[in-house]
N, C-alpha and C positions, 0 to 999 in steps of 0.2 A: 502493500499501499504506501504510495507516494500524495503527501498531503499538500496543495498548491498553496500558493501564500497572498495572501491580502490582508490587509487590515480589517479588522473588527470594528462597527461602528460603536463610539463610544457613548454619546449619548444616549439621555433616558433613564429608565431601570439599569439600575447596578447588577450583576448576579451574580451567585457563588460559581465556582468552581475549582478544581481542583488544583491546592495546595501542593506542588511536586516538590518545597525543598523541604527539608523537616526542620522543626523551629520558627517558620515565618509566624508574624502573629494573628490574631484574630482577624479574618476581613467580616467587615460588617456593612450589610446591606442597604444602599442608600447615599454612602460619600460620593463627595465629590472626588474624579478625578485629578489628583494633581493642581488642586487649584482651579478647574475650572468649572462653572459651575454650570449645572444641571440642562440648563436654557443657551450654553452656548453650542455653534457650530461644533463637529468633528472636524477633526484636522483632515485634508485628501488622502484618500485611500495609497499605501506604499506600490510599487510595481511588483508582480509579481513572486520577482525571484528575490524580496526585499529582505526576506529573514522570516515573515509573519506566518502563522502554520495554518490556518482557513480562511475558506473563500465566501464572501459573502453572497448571497442568494436572495436578498429583501432585507426591509427594514430591521435591524437587530435580530437578525439571522445569519448563520451559516452554514457550510457542505460539512458535512462531520461523517466520517466512516461508521456504520450500522451496521456489522453484519448480523446474521440473522441468530436470535437470542440476546442479542446485547440490547441495551437502550440506554439513551442519552442522562445524563444525570450531571451534575454540580457537587462537586466535593470541596468541603471546606474544614481546615483545623479549629476547635474549642467550639465543639458540638451546644455546649449551654449558650453561648453565646451569639449563635446565629439563626436568624429566621430566613425563610427560605421567601424566593421571592413568587410572587403571582405564576409564573411561566414556570417556576418549577417547585411547587406548592407542597408535594407529599415530603416530608422529614424523616430521615430516621438517625437517631444520636446513637454512634456508633464508636468501637474502637477498630483501630486500623494503623497499619506499617506497612512503610514501603519501602522500607533497604532489607536485604537479604542478608541473613546472621552468614559469618564469615568464620572460617579456624585458619591459621598461619602457626606457622613453625621455622624456630632457625634452632642452628646447632653451633656451639662455641663456648669457650669458655670466659675467665674474666675481661681476657683484655678485646671481648666483643666479638662476634660473627665468625663463626670459621675458625676462630682461634683454636689452636693444639695444646691446652697447658699440658702439665706436666711436668713429674721430676724428670733431672739430666743426669746419663752415665758420662762422666767426664774423665779422659783420659791424658796423661800427658808424659813429658818428660825425656823422649828420645824420639829420635827420627822414627822409632816405629809406634809410637807411642805407647808403649809399654810398663815405662817404668813405674808409673804411679796411675791410679784412680779413685775415685773418690763419685759418691752421689751427690749432687747439687741441689737442694732442693727450695728455689726459688719464687719470689712474688711472679703469681701468675700473670697480674695487671701491667708488665712493664715497671713494676716499682725494684727499686734499689734496693740487693740483699748482699749480706757480708758473705767473703769470702775467702777460704784460709785453705791457699793453693800451693805458695809457696813460688818460687819464681818457674815464669812457665816459659821453656826454649826448646830449639831444635824441631817439635813438631807437638801436635795435639789434637782430641777429637772429640766431640760431643756428639750425643744422641741421644731418644727420650726413651724414657721407660716406661714399661707398659705397666697398669693400661692408661693408653692417654685419654683424658678427659674431654667430650666431648658433651658438654648437658643440652638437652633439647628445653628449649625455653617455647611456649604454647601460648599464643597471640588471639584472641576472640573479639568477637564482634556480635553482639545480639540486640539489636534493638529493641526497646521497648514498645508498644501499643501506646499510641497518644488517643486522644479525644479528638472526632471527626463526625462533621454534619453530611451524609449522601442525603441528596434533595433531587426528588425524581418527578415523574407525570408530564413530563415537559411535550409539549404538541409537537409532533414531526408532520412534516409534508414533503410532496414532491417538488423538484424544480429544476430545468432546462440546464441551470447554472450548475450542476449537480452531477459529478460522475456515477457512473454506474455501482451501486453497494455504498451511495451517501446520499443522506437525509439531510432535508433544511430542519434545523433548529433552532432553538433563541439562541441569542449570540451572550458570550459573556465579556467584563470589562476588562481592558489591558491590565496586567497585572495576575488573572487569574486563570485558570487552567478550566477546560471543558474535558469532560469525562464520558467514558460509556461504561454501562456494569452489567453484570448477570450473577447469578448465584451460583452458590459453590465455589471451589478451589479450582480456577483453571487458567489455562496459559492466555496472556494477552494477543489475540489478534496478529496476522504478520503486520510490521510496522514500529515507527519508532514510539511506542509508549514509555509512560513509568506506571507500572506497576502497584497495586496497591491492594492487600488484605483487608478484610476489614468484618467485621461483627458484635454480638456481645459477647459477654463473660469469657475472655480469655484464659486457657490454659497452656500454660510456657515450661515445659522438661525438655530443651534446649541445651546441649552440652558437647565439648568437642573431645574426642580420645586424644590419647595419649601420642606423639609421635618418635620416629628413633635416629638414631644417629649412628653413623660409621666415618670413619678415618681414610683417606688416601695417604698414604704412608709418605708417597712422594711429594705431595705437598706440606704436608707437616715437615718433613725434613727440610724444608728449605725456612726455619726459622733461624735465630742468631744468639749467642752470646756475648755479650758486650763485657768488656771486663775492664777495669778502672783503678787506678794507684790511689784513689781517694775511698772513704767508707761511705760520701754521701754521694757518690756518682754523678760530681759537679765539675768534673775536669774532662777535657779530652779523652774518648776511650781509646786504651793502648793496647788493647785487642779484638779483633773480632773472628770468634770461631762459628761456624756454621756447624747446623746441628742434622749433616746428613751423616752422620759416623763413619766420616771419612777422615783417616791420619792427616796431615795437612802440615807441613811446616809453620811453625807458630815462635817467635823468638820476642819476648817481651822484655823491655829496659824498665829493671824495677820488677816489684814483686805485687799482682793486683791483691786489693785489699776488698772489691766489692764487685759486683758483676748484676749483669738485667738481660734479663730472657724477653727476646723476642719471637713470638712464637708463628710459626707459619700456617695458613690457612688451610685446614686440609680436612677440617670437619665439615660433613655434609649432609642434609635430611636423608636419610633412607627410606623413608616413609611417613606420608604426609598425616596428620591429623584428619578427622570425618567429623560432619555436623551428625549426631544422634538428635533423636527424640523433634519434636516438633513445635511450633507456636499456633494453636489452633483456638478456633472461635466455632460460639454457637452460630446459627444462620447464618455461615460466612457468605461472603461473597467476594467479589473479584472487581476491580475500578480499577479502568486503565483509561490514564491522563493521555492529551496532547502535550507534549514535552513545551 
């Protein structure tokens, strides 16, 4: 479905329609539009490619796609404060939600998403990196940790000790129902200005949205609709399952140890040793007193969380609004 673009007339009765942006203020019937008096002439309609959504089919009427089983309605937030206009005179005060619930996952440690936390095995002291060895417990967030390795000369290597920590962290969005009013009962007519599958229905004021609705929880018809679920007495048992994380050994090995001659890691680093567990030449002037761990980013999501349960309404209906 493609909706053509012409401006809707603004003079006359102001009608409520679908408020597609959650958190919008209540719409009050009969308010003047941006300072214009109700008797002022409406501005000239824009061209068809202006970005407006509906085509005029008469005085205060527009063409709206109304597939079989769907009826035109107006929907607005704040059901208690809404008085439906005479052209949409039947009011239902409901609860509704337009945004979908979402579950997401990130894996990583204290240094951020993807970071491979864990203790480090450090070997050093000769060209084969076999003279001395120790396990280093370092701050996982890049903080400064004291070390006592003695002089590091000839060669050194570092590698993460198992298990590498890749902590799963779930984020979720569970939009809650808000008060809405669904105003129905509009008269529909035919017009040669409307396309096949469209009806000529009462218009709505600028800044509001016009909608179609039907009983039950169903998908919107084809097209760029904003979908609302609405009804009474909502029950909510939505939840996100746990996600799991894994490690990419190649990426985790791309971390590094930075050694410092002072205990605060405030001076330039005197050595940088990759955490790839490979022996490499390493000569440090003086004796390191502290180290920082810069983790690789090899923590990955191995299974995404899924949404369980549902937000259900009594007398559920689906409302699809023109964007």
